C-alpha positions in Angstrom: 0.0 0.0 0.0 1.3 3.4 -0.9 -0.2 6.3 1.0 1.2 9.8 1.3 -0.8 12.2 3.4 0.1 15.8 3.3 -1.6 17.9 6.0 -0.4 21.3 6.9 -2.6 21.3 10.0 -1.4 19.8 13.2 -0.9 16.1 12.6 -2.5 15.3 15.9 -6.1 15.8 14.6 -6.0 13.1 12.0 -3.3 11.0 13.6 -4.9 10.3 16.9 -7.5 7.9 15.7 -5.0 6.0 13.4 -2.3 5.7 16.1 -4.7 4.3 18.7 -5.9 1.6 16.4 -3.0 0.6 14.3 0.4 1.9 15.6 2.9 1.9 18.4 5.7 4.5 18.7 9.1 3.1 18.0 11.0 6.3 18.9 11.9 9.6 17.3 14.7 11.5 15.7 15.6 15.2 15.3 17.7 16.3 12.3 19.2 19.6 11.3 19.7 18.7 7.6 22.5 21.1 6.4 23.7 18.2 4.3 21.7 15.4 2.7 20.3 13.0 5.4 18.6 9.6 5.4 16.8 8.1 8.3 19.7 5.6 8.7 22.2 8.4 9.5 22.7 9.5 13.1 20.3 12.2 14.1 21.1 15.2 16.3 19.1 13.4 18.9 16.9 10.3 19.1 17.3 7.1 17.1 17.9 6.0 13.5 15.2 4.2 11.6 14.0 1.3 13.8 13.2 -2.1 12.3 9.5 -2.6 11.8 8.7 1.0 11.0 5.5 1.2 8.9 4.6 4.8 9.3 6.4 8.1 10.1 5.2 11.5 11.1 7.5 14.3 9.9 7.4 17.7 11.5 9.3 20.4 9.5 10.0 23.5 11.6 11.3 27.0 10.7 12.0 26.5 7.0 11.1 24.1 4.2 13.1 21.0 3.2 13.7 19.2 -0.2 13.3 15.5 -0.5 13.4 12.5 -2.8 12.9 8.8 -2.3 15.7 6.6 -3.7 19.2 7.2 -5.0 18.7 10.6 -6.6 20.8 13.2 -4.7 18.8 15.9 -3.2 20.1 19.5 -2.9 18.8 22.8 -1.5 17.3 23.5 -5.0 16.7 20.0 -6.3 14.0 17.8 -4.9 10.4 18.0 -3.9 9.7 20.8 -1.6 8.1 20.1 1.8 6.9 23.2 3.6 6.8 23.8 7.3 4.1 21.6 8.9 3.5 18.1 10.1 3.0 15.2 7.6 2.1 11.5 8.2 3.5 9.0 5.7 2.7 5.3 5.4 4.9 3.4 3.0 6.5 0.2 2.3 9.5 0.0 4.8 11.9 0.0 1.9 10.5 3.3 0.7 10.7 4.9 4.1 14.4 3.8 4.3 15.0 5.5 0.9 13.7 8.9 2.2 16.5 11.6 1.6 16.2 15.2 2.7 18.1 18.5 3.1 17.4 22.1 3.9 15.7 24.1 1.1 17.9 26.9 -0.1 15.6 29.4 1.6 16.6 28.6 5.2 17.6 26.2 8.0 15.0 23.7 9.2 14.7 21.4 12.2 13.0 18.1 11.2 11.5 15.9 13.9 10.4 12.4 12.8 8.4 9.9 14.9 8.5 6.3 13.9 5.5 3.9 14.3 5.2 0.2 13.9 2.2 -2.1 13.8 0.4 -3.0 17.1 
C-alpha cells in the first residue's frame, strides 16, 4: 500500500484515531539537515530508523526542506519541496528507508520524525 498524506494542519487531529488503532511508537529523531540526510544516518538526537517501521510522522519547523525517495541526490534547490508543517506518511518500509532530505535553499530547518510500527 502506498499512502502519502500531506496535511499542513497539526498532525494530531487526523493521527490520533489512526495511532490508537494501528500503531505503536518506536521512537523519534531530530535532524538539522544542512547536508543530505537519510533516516539511517545518526540524528542530532533520538534514534535512527528502527526495524519494523511502517509509518512516520515528519514535522518540519522553521523552513522548508527538499526530499526524494531513492538514490537521486537531493540539494537545496533539487528535490520535492516540503513546507513547514506536520505530515504523516505510510509506506513500504523499503521506501521509508529511501527517504532523503536536506534544507531548502531558503533557510535552515529542524526536522522531527516519529517512527511507528504495527500493534
